[in-house]
C-alpha positions, -999 to +999 in steps of 0.1 A: +291-811+650+267-802+623+264-770+602+267-736+617+237-722+635+220-690+624+236-672+654+271-685+644+265-674+608+255-640+620+286-638+642+308-646+612+290-621+590+292-593+616+326-600+631+345-620+605+351-650+627+332-676+648+345-695+678+348-717+697+334-748+680+340-781+697+352-808+673+376-832+690+378-847+725+407-840+748+419-876+742+419-871+704+437-838+707+464-855+727+467-881+700+471-854+674+498-837+695+516-871+700+515-875+662+532-841+656+558-848+683+565-883+669+573-868+635+596-842+652+613-871+671+617-895+642+623-869+615+643-841+631+638-807+616+611-820+592+584-796+606+607-766+609+607-736+585+589-745+553+584-780+567+555-767+588+534-764+556+512-792+544+521-817+572+488-834+563+506-848+533+530-869+554+507-876+583+476-898+579+462-885+611+465-848+601+450-857+567+421-872+586+417-840+606+418-819+575+390-839+559+369-845+590+332-842+583+324-820+613+349-794+601+338-797+565+302-791+575+310-758+592+330-748+561+302-757+538+279-734+557+302-705+547+315-713+512+292-740+498+296-777+490+324-775+465+354-774+488+391-777+481+420-777+506+446-750+496+471-760+523+477-765+560+502-749+584+515-757+619+518-728+642+539-740+671+551-716+699+576-731+722+573-724+759+587-690+770+596-683+734+597-649+717+577-661+687+547-640+676+524-634+646+521-598+635+487-583+627+478-591+591+452-602+566+455-637+551+441-624+518+470-600+514+497-627+511+477-658+501+463-639+472+433-660+463+403-643+446+374-642+450+374-643+488+352-674+489+375-691+514+378-696+551+407-705+575+401-731+602+424-729+633+424-761+654+438-758+689+459-790+694+467-776+729+448-751+748+452-716+733+447-686+756+460-652+764+489-665+784+503-687+757+497-664+727+462-671+713+450-654+682+434-620+685+408-607+659+398-572+651+360-576+648+344-562+616+377-555+599+368-581+572+343-556+558+371-533+548+395-535+519+430-549+520+453-528+541+489-517+537+513-544+550+550-538+557+574-567+553+596-566+583+613-601+582+615-602+621+633-634+631+607-640+658+577-635+636+561-668+626+549-652+593+574-659+565+579-622+555+569-606+587+540-589+570+526-563+594+497-539+596+508-509+616+489-493+645+464-520+654+450-512+688+453-543+710+424-533+732+401-533+702+408-569+694+391-600+708+412-629+721+402-663+705+405-686+735+402-722+726+404-755+745+423-784+729+400-799+703+381-767+696+383-747+663+378-712+651+370-700+616+380-667+602+375-646+570+404-640+547+401-602+551+399-600+589+429-584+607+444-608+632+476-618+650+490-633+682+514-626+709+541-644+729+538-678+747+545-670+783+534-704+796+555-735+805+541-756+777+541-755+739+511-739+722+503-759+691+478-749+664+470-769+632+456-746+606+438-753+574+449-723+554+426-724+537+394-742+526+385-726+493+356-727+470+360-744+437+357-710+420 
């Protein structure tokens, strides 16, 4: 993959996200999944709760993913050449689990300014409407920060359950990704995800976020 095309740049500008972008093969995605599950097996509970943050610091493979040139090229198209990694997060939804992500804006709780940063979401497994893929509210990145309520729902994968009320689901777009594909989204876009109703885990590895040196 090289830099984003003019059409992809326009999609990001107009809608606040761009997807899907093909980065890794099915075989490499399986290798990444195996790495995550090996850590879970050999280091029980290591990736639970706060452990799901910055797993690239204990996994050479996830660190390789985080610094992969194909991903960095797409990011450079949006925020320029001077790129820092603020952090990474694993979003794992177990099969037939009640876990969800409420509608929110990353900029609200990550708090970095200016908003010269972008989140990259890698599908380690297929991500679709059946297993709880992300949903984006197109164009919402052009608006200001919205009011968030902190609900602390035990099934919410967000730490404080930060929630924007009254987001109409039928106005959102599902971000359907095959394993190895990525999406990129703006820090102000309203997004969330539903339940995993499938018979397999849904695993996302998210660089949250790539930030400009400013």
